Every structure is written in structure tokens, then in C-alpha cells.
C-alpha positions in Angstrom: -4.5 -39.7 0.2 -7.8 -38.5 -1.2 -6.1 -37.6 -4.6 -3.3 -38.9 -6.8 -3.1 -35.7 -8.7 -4.3 -32.1 -8.4 -6.8 -30.5 -10.7 -4.0 -28.3 -12.4 -1.5 -31.2 -13.0 -2.6 -33.5 -15.7 -1.3 -33.3 -19.3 -1.8 -35.1 -22.5 1.3 -37.1 -21.5 -0.9 -38.5 -18.8 -3.4 -40.1 -21.2 -4.5 -43.7 -20.2 -3.5 -43.2 -16.6 -6.0 -44.1 -13.8 -6.2 -41.1 -11.5 -8.1 -40.0 -8.3 -9.0 -36.2 -8.0 -10.7 -34.4 -5.3 -12.1 -30.8 -5.2 -15.0 -28.5 -5.7 -17.4 -28.7 -8.4 -17.2 -25.5 -10.3 -20.0 -26.1 -12.8 -21.9 -29.2 -14.5 -23.2 -29.2 -18.0 -25.6 -31.9 -19.8 -25.0 -32.3 -23.5 -27.1 -35.2 -24.7 -26.4 -38.4 -22.8 -23.2 -36.9 -21.4 -22.5 -35.1 -18.3 -19.4 -32.8 -18.1 -18.2 -31.6 -14.7 -15.5 -28.9 -14.1 -13.6 -29.8 -10.9 -11.7 -27.2 -9.2 -9.0 -26.9 -6.5 -6.3 -24.4 -5.7 -4.0 -25.7 -8.5 -6.5 -25.4 -11.4 -9.6 -27.0 -13.2 -9.9 -30.4 -14.8 -12.8 -31.4 -16.9 -14.5 -34.6 -16.0 -16.9 -36.7 -18.2 -19.6 -39.3 -17.4 -20.5 -40.7 -20.8 -23.8 -42.4 -21.8 -22.2 -45.8 -21.7 -21.6 -45.4 -18.0 -23.6 -47.1 -15.4 -27.1 -45.8 -14.5 -25.9 -45.2 -10.8 -22.9 -43.1 -12.0 -25.1 -40.9 -14.3 -27.6 -40.6 -11.4 -24.8 -39.5 -9.0 -23.4 -37.1 -11.7 -26.9 -35.6 -12.0 -27.1 -34.8 -8.4 -24.0 -32.6 -8.1 -24.4 -28.9 -7.5 -22.0 -26.0 -7.5 -19.2 -26.2 -4.7 -20.0 -29.8 -3.8 -16.7 -31.5 -2.5 -16.2 -34.6 -4.3 -13.7 -37.3 -4.9 -13.6 -39.0 -8.4 -11.8 -41.7 -10.0 -11.2 -42.3 -13.7 -9.0 -42.6 -16.7 -7.3 -39.5 -18.4 -8.2 -39.2 -22.1 -7.4 -36.7 -24.9 -10.3 -34.1 -25.3 -12.0 -34.0 -28.7 -12.6 -30.3 -28.3 -9.5 -28.8 -26.7 -9.6 -25.7 -24.4 -6.2 -23.8 -24.8 -7.3 -21.2 -22.1 -6.4 -23.7 -19.2 -3.2 -25.7 -18.8 -5.3 -29.0 -18.4 -7.4 -28.2 -21.7 -6.0 -30.9 -23.8 -7.3 -33.8 -21.6 -10.4 -34.8 -19.7 -11.0 -37.6 -17.1 -13.6 -40.3 -18.1 -15.2 -41.3 -14.6 -15.6 -44.8 -13.0 -16.9 -43.4 -9.8 -18.0 -40.3 -7.8 -18.0 -39.9 -4.0 -19.7 -36.8 -2.6 -17.6 -35.9 0.5 -19.6 -32.9 1.4 -22.7 -31.3 -0.2 -23.0 -27.6 -0.5 -26.0 -25.3 -0.3 -26.2 -22.9 -3.2 -23.5 -20.1 -2.7 -24.7 -16.7 -2.2 -22.8 -15.4 -5.3 -20.9 -17.3 -8.3 -17.4 -18.5 -7.5 -16.1 -17.0 -10.8 -13.4 -14.6 -11.8 -16.0 -12.1 -12.6 -18.4 -12.7 -9.6 -22.0 -11.4 -9.3 -21.5 -10.8 -5.6 -21.0 -7.2 -4.3 -18.3 -6.3 -2.1 -20.4 -6.3 1.1 -21.7 -9.9 0.6 -18.2 -11.2 -0.6 -16.7 -9.9 2.5 -19.4 -11.5 4.6 -18.5 -14.9 2.8 -14.8 -14.2 2.6 -13.9 -18.0 2.8 -16.1 -18.3 -0.5 -14.6 -15.3 -2.1 -11.1 -16.7 -1.5 -11.9 -19.6 -3.8 -11.9 -17.2 -6.8 -9.1 -17.1 -8.9 -8.2 -13.3 -8.5 -7.8 -13.6 -4.8 -6.1 -16.9 -5.2 -3.5 -15.3 -7.4 -3.2 -12.4 -5.1 -2.3 -14.5 -2.1 0.2 -16.7 -4.2 1.9 -13.4 -5.2 2.1 -12.4 -1.5 3.6 -15.8 -0.5 6.1 -15.5 -3.3 7.1 -12.1 -2.3 7.6 -13.1 1.4 9.6 -16.1 0.3 11.9 -14.1 -1.8 12.3 -11.4 0.9 13.5 -14.1 3.3 15.8 -15.5 0.7 17.5 -12.2 -0.1 17.8 -11.1 3.5 19.0 -14.4 4.7 21.8 -14.3 2.0 22.7 -10.8 3.4 23.2 -12.3 6.8 20.0 -10.9 8.5 18.5 -12.8 11.3 14.7 -13.1 11.6 13.9 -12.4 15.2 10.2 -11.9 16.6 9.4 -9.1 18.9 6.4 -8.9 21.3 2.8 -7.9 20.5 1.9 -7.0 24.0 4.0 -3.7 24.8 3.6 -0.4 26.5 1.6 2.5 25.0 3.6 5.5 23.8 0.9 7.8 22.6 2.7 9.8 19.9 1.4 9.7 16.4 -1.4 7.3 15.5 -3.7 5.9 18.2 -2.6 2.6 19.8 -5.0 -0.3 20.2 -4.9 -1.2 23.9 -5.5 -4.5 25.6 -6.5 -4.6 29.4 -4.5 -6.7 31.7 -6.4 -9.1 34.0 -3.4 -9.7 36.2 -2.7 -6.1 36.5 -6.0 -4.3 37.2 -6.4 -0.8 35.7 -3.4 -1.4 33.5 -3.2 -1.8 29.7 -0.8 -3.2 27.1 -0.8 -1.7 23.7 -0.4 -3.5 20.4 2.8 -2.3 18.5 2.5 0.4 15.7 5.8 -1.0 14.7 8.8 -3.0 16.6 10.8 0.3 16.5 12.2 0.4 19.9 12.7 -3.5 19.9 14.7 -3.5 16.9 16.9 -0.7 18.2 17.4 -2.8 21.4 18.5 -5.7 19.3 21.2 -3.4 17.8 22.3 -2.5 21.3 22.4 -6.4 21.9 24.6 -6.8 19.1 22.4 -8.5 16.5 23.6 -6.1 13.7 21.4 -7.3 10.9 17.7 -8.0 12.0 14.4 -8.4 10.0 10.9 -9.8 10.5 7.9 -9.9 8.3 5.6 -8.6 11.2 2.1 -7.6 12.0 1.4 -4.0 13.1 -1.5 -2.3 14.5 -2.8 1.4 14.2 -6.1 2.6 15.3 -6.6 5.2 12.5 -9.0 6.2 9.6 -9.1 3.6 6.9 -8.7 3.9 3.2 -7.9 1.7 0.2 -4.1 1.2 1.2 -4.7 1.2 4.9 -6.0 -1.4 7.5 -5.9 -1.3 11.2 -3.7 -4.3 11.1 -1.0 -4.6 8.4 2.3 -6.2 7.7 5.8 -4.6 7.5 9.1 -6.0 6.3 10.9 -4.6 9.3 14.7 -4.3 9.1 17.4 -2.7 11.1 21.4 -2.6 10.7 24.4 -1.6 12.9 27.6 0.1 11.8 26.2 1.5 8.7 25.4 5.0 7.1 22.6 6.0 4.9 24.0 4.8 1.6 24.6 1.3 3.1 21.0 1.0 3.9 19.7 2.3 0.6 22.1 0.1 -1.5 21.1 -3.1 0.6 17.3 -2.5 0.2 17.5 -1.3 -3.4 19.2 -4.7 -4.0 16.2 -6.4 -2.2 13.7 -4.4 -4.4 15.5 -5.3 -7.5 15.6 -9.0 -6.5 11.9 -8.9 -6.0 11.2 -7.4 -9.4 13.5 -10.0 -11.0 12.4 -13.2 -9.1 8.6 -12.2 -8.7 7.8 -10.2 -11.9 10.7 -11.2 -14.0 11.8 -7.7 -14.6 15.3 -6.4 -14.5 15.6 -3.0 -13.1 19.0 -1.4 -14.3 21.0 1.3 -12.7 20.5 3.1 -9.4 17.1 4.2 -8.4 16.5 8.1 -8.6 17.0 10.0 -5.3 15.5 13.3 -4.8 15.1 15.5 -1.7 11.8 16.2 0.2 12.2 19.8 -0.9 12.6 18.9 -4.7 9.7 16.4 -4.5 7.3 19.1 -3.2 8.6 21.8 -5.6 8.3 19.7 -8.6 5.6 17.1 -7.8 3.5 18.6 -4.8 4.0 15.4 -3.0 6.6 13.6 -0.8 5.7 10.4 -2.7 5.8 11.5 -6.4 4.7 9.4 -9.3 7.6 9.8 -11.8 6.0 7.6 -14.5 5.1 10.7 -16.3 6.4 14.3 -16.5 4.2 17.3 -16.0 6.3 18.8 -13.2 5.1 21.9 -11.3 6.7 25.2 -12.2 6.9 28.1 -9.9 5.6 31.3 -11.6 5.4 33.6 -8.6 7.8 36.4 -9.7 6.8 36.1 -13.6 3.1 36.7 -13.0 3.0 39.2 -10.3 2.5 43.0 -10.7 0.0 42.7 -13.8 -3.0 44.0 -11.9 -4.6 40.7 -11.3 -5.3 40.9 -7.7 -5.6 37.2 -7.0 -1.9 36.7 -8.3 -0.6 39.8 -6.8 -1.9 39.0 -3.2 -0.7 35.3 -3.4 2.5 34.1 -1.6 3.0 31.4 -4.2 1.9 30.8 -7.7 2.7 27.7 -9.6 1.4 25.5 -12.7 1.5 22.3 -14.5 1.8 21.9 -18.2 -0.6 19.3 -19.6 0.8 18.0 -22.9 -1.8 17.8 -25.8 -4.6 19.1 -23.7 -5.4 22.3 -25.6 -8.3 20.6 -27.0 -10.1 20.6 -23.7 -13.3 22.5 -24.2 -14.4 25.4 -22.0 -17.0 23.0 -20.3 -14.2 20.6 -19.6 -12.0 23.3 -18.1 -14.8 24.7 -16.0 -15.5 21.2 -14.6 -11.8 20.9 -13.8 -12.0 24.3 -12.0 -14.9 23.0 -9.8 -13.0 19.9 -9.2 -9.9 21.7 -7.8 -12.3 23.6 -5.3 -13.4 20.3 -3.6 -12.1 20.0 0.0 -9.8 17.1 -0.9 -7.8 19.4 -3.2 -8.4 22.7 -1.6 -7.8 25.2 -4.2 -10.0 28.4 -4.5 -9.9 28.5 -8.2 -7.8 27.9 -11.3 -6.4 29.8 -14.2 -5.8 28.2 -17.6 -3.7 29.2 -20.6 -4.4 27.3 -23.9 -1.5 27.1 -26.2 -3.3 26.9 -29.5 -1.8 24.9 -32.5 -1.3 28.3 -34.5 1.0 29.7 -31.8 -1.6 31.9 -30.3 -2.8 31.9 -26.7 -6.3 31.8 -25.0 -6.5 32.3 -21.3 -9.0 33.0 -18.4 -7.0 36.1 -17.5 -6.6 37.6 -21.1 -7.7 41.0 -19.4 -4.6 41.1 -17.4 -2.0 39.4 -19.5 -1.4 40.1 -23.2 0.1 37.7 -25.8 3.7 38.5 -24.8 3.0 37.7 -21.0 1.2 34.5 -21.9 4.2 33.6 -24.1 6.5 34.2 -21.4 4.5 31.9 -19.1 4.5 29.2 -21.9 8.2 29.6 -22.3 8.8 29.3 -18.6 6.8 26.1 -18.5 8.4 24.6 -21.7 4.9 24.4 -23.2 4.4 23.5 -26.8 1.4 24.4 -29.3 -1.4 22.0 -28.3 -0.5 22.1 -24.6 -2.8 23.3 -21.7 -1.4 25.3 -18.7 -3.2 25.0 -15.5 -2.3 27.5 -12.6 -3.1 27.6 -8.9 -2.0 30.0 -6.2 -2.0 30.4 -2.4 0.2 29.5 0.6 3.3 27.6 -0.8 2.8 24.2 0.7 -0.9 24.1 0.5 -0.8 25.2 -3.3 2.0 22.8 -4.1 0.0 20.0 -2.6 -3.1 21.1 -4.6 -1.1 21.0 -7.9 0.3 17.7 -7.0 -3.3 16.4 -6.6 -4.2 18.0 -9.9 -1.1 16.5 -11.7 -2.1 12.9 -10.5 -5.7 13.5 -11.6 -4.5 14.7 -15.2 -2.3 11.7 -15.3 -5.3 9.4 -14.6 -7.4 11.1 -17.2 -4.8 11.0 -19.8 -3.9 7.2 -19.1 -0.3 8.2 -18.1 -0.3 6.0 -15.0 0.2 2.4 -16.3 0.1 0.0 -13.6 2.3 -2.4 -15.5 5.1 0.3 -15.6 7.2 0.7 -12.5 9.1 3.8 -11.6 10.9 3.6 -8.1 12.9 6.4 -6.3 14.1 7.4 -2.9 13.0 10.5 -1.3 15.5 11.8 1.2 16.3 14.8 3.6 12.9 15.3 5.1 12.3 17.9 7.8 13.1 16.5 11.1 10.4 18.5 13.0 6.8 19.8 12.4 5.6 22.7 14.2 1.9 22.6 15.2 0.4 26.2 15.8 -2.5 24.7 17.8 -0.4 23.1 20.4 2.6 25.5 20.0 5.2 22.6 20.0 7.2 20.6 17.7 6.3 17.1 16.7 8.8 14.5 15.1 8.0 14.1 11.4 9.0 10.5 11.7 9.7 9.3 15.3 11.5 10.7 18.1 14.6 8.1 17.4 15.4 9.7 14.0 18.8 11.3 13.7 19.3 14.8 12.5 21.7 15.1 9.4 25.2 15.4 10.8 25.7 18.9 8.9 22.5 20.3 10.7 23.5 19.3 14.2 24.3 23.0 15.1 20.8 24.0 14.2 19.5 21.1 16.1 21.0 22.5 19.2 19.8 26.0 18.6 17.1 27.6 20.7 15.6 29.4 17.7 12.5 28.2 16.3 13.5 29.1 12.6 16.7 27.0 13.0 15.1 24.0 14.2 12.5 24.3 11.3 15.4 24.0 8.8 16.9 20.8 10.4 16.8 17.8 8.0 16.3 14.4 9.1 18.7 11.6 8.1 15.7 9.9 6.8 14.5 8.3 3.5 11.3 6.8 1.9 11.1 4.4 -0.8 8.5 5.4 -3.3 6.9 3.3 -6.1 4.3 4.6 -8.7 3.1 7.4 -6.2 2.8 5.2 -3.2 5.2 5.4 -0.2 6.2 1.7 0.1 8.9 1.9 2.7 10.5 4.5 5.1 13.4 4.6 7.5 16.2 6.6 8.9 19.6 6.6 10.6 18.7 6.4 14.3 20.1 8.4 17.2 22.6 6.4 19.1 24.2 9.2 21.1 22.7 9.9 24.6 23.0 13.7 24.4 21.5 13.9 21.0 18.6 11.7 22.1 18.0 13.8 25.2 18.0 17.0 23.1 15.4 15.5 20.9 13.1 14.7 23.8 13.7 18.6 24.9 12.7 19.8 21.5 9.5 17.6 21.5 8.4 19.1 24.8 9.1 16.0 27.0 10.4 16.7 30.6 13.1 14.5 31.8 10.5 12.6 33.9 8.2 12.1 30.8 11.1 10.8 28.7 12.0 8.4 31.5 8.6 7.1 31.9 7.8 6.5 28.3 11.3 5.7 27.0 13.4 4.8 30.0 14.1 1.3 28.9 15.8 2.5 25.7 17.5 5.4 27.2 19.1 3.1 29.9 20.1 0.7 27.0 22.0 3.4 25.2 24.1 3.9 28.2 25.7 0.4 27.7 27.2 1.2 24.3 24.7 1.6 21.4 26.3 1.2 17.9 25.5 3.5 15.2 22.4 2.1 13.5 19.6 2.5 11.1 16.9 0.8 9.4 13.8 0.8 7.3 10.3 -0.8 7.0 8.4 -1.7 3.9 4.6 -1.8 3.9 4.3 -5.5 2.6 0.6 -5.2 1.8 1.1 -2.1 -0.3 4.2 -3.6 -2.0 2.2 -6.7 -3.0 -0.8 -4.7 -4.3 1.6 -2.7 -6.5 3.2 -5.7 -7.8 -0.4 -7.1 -8.7 -1.3 -3.8 -10.4 -3.9 -2.9 -8.0 -4.5 0.3 -5.7 -6.3 -1.4 -3.0 -4.5 -3.9 -0.5 -7.5 -5.7 0.7 -7.2 -8.5 -2.0 -3.7 -9.2 -0.8 -4.9 -9.9 2.8 -6.7 -13.1 3.5 -9.1 -11.6 5.9 -9.2 -7.8 5.9 -11.3 -5.3 7.6 -13.9 -2.9 5.9 -13.8 0.9 5.9 -15.2 1.0 9.3 -12.7 -1.3 10.6 -15.0 -4.2 11.0 -14.7 -7.7 10.1 -18.1 -8.4 8.6 -17.4 -12.1 8.4 -16.9 -12.5 12.1 -18.9 -9.5 13.0 -16.1 -8.0 14.9 -15.4 -5.9 16.9 -18.2 -7.1 19.4 -19.1 -6.7 23.0 -17.9 -9.2 25.7 -19.9 -10.7 28.4 -20.3 -9.4 31.8 -18.0 -12.1 33.3 -15.2 -10.9 31.1 -15.8 -7.3 31.9 -15.6 -8.1 35.7 -12.4 -10.1 35.3 -10.8 -7.1 33.5 -12.2 -4.5 36.0 -13.9 -2.8 33.1 -17.2 -0.9 32.7 -18.8 0.0 29.3 -19.7 3.5 28.7 -22.1 3.3 25.7 -22.3 6.6 23.7 -25.5 8.6 24.2 -27.9 8.5 21.1 -29.9 11.6 20.5 -33.6 10.9 19.8 
């Protein structure tokens, strides 16, 4: 072994012990005739000392050391005269007898410190150096611990971890697939799985009534802070269960993670709200309930007062921002321009300021007198000192805009504390989404999601308005405004599955070609079953108090889906192209 101890292990009780350490040189310092070296490994930092009484050769060797040199050192543990209580090893140092350079290092392109001087692009290019920094090390340690606790919990609940294939058949419905050409089957392609959905259902048919895996999934879609082309799910399925069984089982898993990873006890049942209530009160199907500021509908209250914008609007709603009446006109005007951005989509905003003396000031004073403004304030439970912000337009679009405005105000007022956690379940989503452009229904989740039993008559109706009212027996787990998990009770009845394919516009031949394997499997006795998948990367980031998932993935892609360290994706040589019977069609670049 190159070392007897790690760099985070030694304590004052080890004083006098002869030790051997190995690691990377964090920094060196000369103080008079003494050289101090901070040696780092995955476990921590230990201070090393070469004093003036050491041999000239040892002093010379210490003087040659540079940042990130890999060294092995031998010496005796001693109590430090000036202790450093910021690190666990801060009461001791190692007085060196020998230094052996195992590998010299060129000067790194950025400092390997908690607060590095390297920008994101250069740190991504040298990701293996970035991973030496404490913040990323702690992120990956958190990820490891969470994976360990997930396996412990699910194993105790009699789940089996079963691997499913990465090379599967493409089913182009939803996000784009990544495809892989087959050399042995010219002109044919595998797809990388967006999730193991059909396989876990087949495992239920096979009798493995509690399945899970922490699995890599792939989607060729536009990226953002919490999305990567390859990501990890905690993928789970259960047989002979109803919705409550699944919610209780995985609420238990989430509580176990909070307790064993963060040391937090979450008491009581997580709140459960319907999709309709989530949209009506929060303007989002993944509401952040760490703060109030619920949306109130004002449509009937404010129509008919001669203000054409409101009189012509199908929906009018607002939020009450507590204590924000002190916002200046300039700040309100800036906020009005903010809601007009394409990301929000509102055409304008009306405000009502509830002054401390009980009076009101509004941008629509011309149309609404003190009594009407007081009625609006009463409807929104506003208090003196509050600011009411009102938007109008099509119902869903306006609710979503209000939801975005609500989150923005929560950010501006510091109401979204990353160290506070507010989990909830959102249930009863619409089963289907109608698309005006293609004039057809799409599955809101996937084609194997079961309708709620009480909506089965509407599901078998031929009327579009009936089908739009069918609720899915589906559920999402939401944490701090982020959808972390989602699942559903699956269709296990062949007639219901056939009807789903009909509603989605699949001919019998189309359904057989795309999903024949699972349709056939269901003919051999499919049990009632359901499941859920958690976005593991997102879960880790939230536990780490971050919005981006990249630090919780060892080697992530950038916003363009590129690995700048490997310079991938990249072309392949002509021999490989020929073996795969492929031709490259490069895009035409306009001059």
C-alpha cells in the first residue's frame, strides 16, 4: 500500500505515530527555514512540515513541489502549535522524513479550490480536475449515499433490482429517441430507452411483483439546468396494488432518504392535491408550497366595470404579495415589462396597492372606485401593506403566467429557502391532451396509463368533450417546485389498452407493430400493476440545495448536449460508416 492513513484520518490521539500518506499537493508555503505542505486526497487535507533541521536533500525536494504533484510522504504525527479548527485534521501535522514524487504535474488551468478562478467552460473541459474540488466531491458523495439508502429501503420492502436492456425498439411518441445503427441488420436501428416502461410492465406479467433499478435513460431533447440527454431514474413497479399502496410505499422511501441522508424527520402524510387545484391555486402542476401567495380567480368580480381588457377576457386572476405595497411605480413598471417576456406570455399587468392607511392605489382607478378595489382586496384576503398583481387572458395560459410570476416574486422576496423542504403529491391529471394542429389526442403521460375507474364511461365515449374530462390514475411527486417523480396505475385489461390505442389514433396494425410484444404479453394474464420513476439527478440536486443537476453527475453534457472534455459527439471514420451502411448528409451552410 502507498499509504498507512488517508489525509482526513489523523487526529491528536495519533501524535507520535509513524505514518505514510499519499495524495495531491494542494499548496506549499515557505516560512523562514520551514516548508509547509497541504496534502489532499478524497478524504481531506493534512498539513505536512519540513523544518530547518531536516536534511538539505529533503528541503530541496520540498522546494521543488508544485500544485497537484502526486507524492508519497513518510513522517511522524505531531501536535500543531497553531491549530486550524476549520478542518478535522487541524490539531496535527506530519513532520516529514521523506518525500517521493510519484507524478509531477503541469500548472493546472484553474485553481483546485472550493471557490475556483476557472469559468464553467474551462472547468468542463478539464472535468477530471474540477472533480478534485470539494463542492463536486461532496455532491458525488451525496449521490452515492442516496443511491445506497434507496437500495437499502427498497430491499427491505422486498423489491428486486433487475437490469433491463439499453438497446431496444424505437417507439417515437413523446421525446425524440437516440438511435443506434445495427451493423448486423443493415438499415435497421436500435433506440436507447427513454425509460424502461414496457420492460418493467413485462416483469409484472412475469411475476416479479416488486421491481426496481437505478437506471440510465436517454432523451434527445433541448437541455436546461435540470435536464441532460442521459439521466438516471429510480425506476419502480409493483403488482396487485392500488394508487394508495404506491403513494404510501414511496412516501416512506422519501422519508427514509430525508432521515438517513439529511438527518431530517418529516412527520405526517405528505399533502395531496389534484392537478386542477394545482393549476387553479399555483398556476403549475409542480407547485412550490414553501410559501403562500395562492392565485385567486377574480373573473366574475371585476367584469362589467367598463374596463375592456377585463370585460373581454375569459379568465382574470391575481396574486397577493404580502408586504410589497412599498414597491415603487418604477419597480411595478419593471415587473409589468417582465411579465410581457415570451417566457411568461402576459400582455400586461394590473396592480392594486393596499396602503397602510387602508386606502388603495391602482393602475385602473379610472374604472374601479374605492369600494370595488376594497372588494378585490377582500376576495384576495389582502392586508394593508400588500400588493395585488392581476393578469388576464385564456384560462390555462393566464394561470401559468401567474404561476411564473408567483415564483418570481417568491425569489425576489427570499421565500424559497433551499434548506426548507415541502414535498407533496399531485394527482388526477388529465389522461389525454388534444392537439389542434394534428387534430388528435396524445397521452399526457404514456399510452399505458390507466384512466381513473370512475371515468371509464367517458373514456369509452366517442365525444371529444367527454374524453377531455377523463382523469388519469396518475400521480407526481413534487419537491420545492420541482417534479422529482411521476407514475401511474397501468392498464392491464386488453380491452382498455385497445381503446387507448384507438383514442390515440393508432390503427390496429400500428399498435401491433409498435407495441405487439406487450399486447401479446397481456393475453397471458397481466396482474393489476402500477409504478413510479424518480429523477435521481434532480433528487440529489435538491438534497444538495442546488437548482442545477450537473454538479451531481460525474461527467455531464453542456447546454448543447456536448461533452467538451471528450469533444463528443464527433464524426466517425469512413470504414465505420461503410460497415453500418450509412452516409453523412452534412447541413448546407449559407454563405
